[in-house]
Structures are given as C-alpha cells and as structure tokens.
N, C-alpha and C positions, 0 to 999 in steps of 0.2 A: 502495498500500500503506500509506498513511497518510491519517489528518481532518481535519478540520480546527485544532486544538493544532498538530500538527505542521507544516500548511500551512502555520499563523502563525512557529512559530518561523524556520522553512529562506525565510519572503520576510525575517526581520528578516537573520537572516546575508548573506542576497542582494544587501540592502540598505546591507549595515556593508563587507559586502568590495568595492560597487562604489564606494561613498561612495571607497571608500581607492584606487580604481581598477584594480580587482582585476576582473577576467569570472569571471562566472555564472551555474550555469542551474539549472533547479530540474528534472528529469523530465522531459517533457509528459504522461504516461500513469500511469494506476497499476498499476502490474508485479513481474511480484514481481522481488527487488534481485539476482536472476543475470544478468535482461535487462534491465537499467539496468546495471549493474558492463561486460557488449557495448557497448551505447551509447557509455556511455563509453569504453573502450578503444578501442574501433573510431573515435571521432572525437576520439583523439589526446588527450584530455582526463587532462591528469597522478595529478591529488587528486580523491578521487571523499568525498564527508561523510553517512555515515551516523547518521541522525537517529532516536530510538525514543521510548518514553517513560518510557526510564529516562536519558535524556540528558539530554532537558527536564526532568524531574527534580532533575539534579543540576547544571544547565547546563554541561555535557559537549556534547564529540563527536565521534565516530569516525572519524579522518582516516583513511585507503587510499592509501595509494602506489598508482597502477596500474603503476607500471613493475615494482619488489619486490616491491608482494604484502604490503607490511609494512598493520597497522593501527598504528593510538596514539590515547590514549582520555587529551584533551586541556582543558583549560578553554576558556572561549571566548576569553580575555582571550589563552592560547598559543594557541589556533588562529588570532588574526588575527595575532599575528604571529609564526607563522612562516609565514601566506599572503604576508605581509609583504619575506619573506623570500627566498619562490620556489620 
C-alpha cells in the first residue's frame, strides 16, 4: 500500500534500526493495513511503524504497540530512542 517514496523512507528506518542492533522488517507485499497488522500480531512483533505521506513530510512516524493497541506519533529521533529502550 505504498509507493517508492514510502519504501525508501522505510528502508532508511530499517537500516538505522539494524545498525543499532534492533531487528526490523518491512511487510513483504502490498496489502491493506489490517492484513499487515494481523501478520505482525501472529508473528509476535511487538511494535509496528505506520508510515504514510504525512509522516514522511513531517519526519514523524506512527508507532503502534501491538500488545496495548495504542499509537503514538513520534519524531524519528524519539522513535529510535524508544526502540533502543525496548
């Protein structure tokens, strides 16, 4: 459900996460968000980053906690700090 710009943004995020020793992946196909969240849930992925045009334009990400279902809008730096804490 995203284009080249979104893919490049996500790949950049993943590269930075992995450089910090944090496991990360991009959903492997273009699907509705509901299917992507179900995939994360069934694979025990604790956090999902939701990225769209608004997030890219403002250098924010939406972080969803899969356990609680809560979402937060964070700057990319806040996001990396949060992920480093676990």
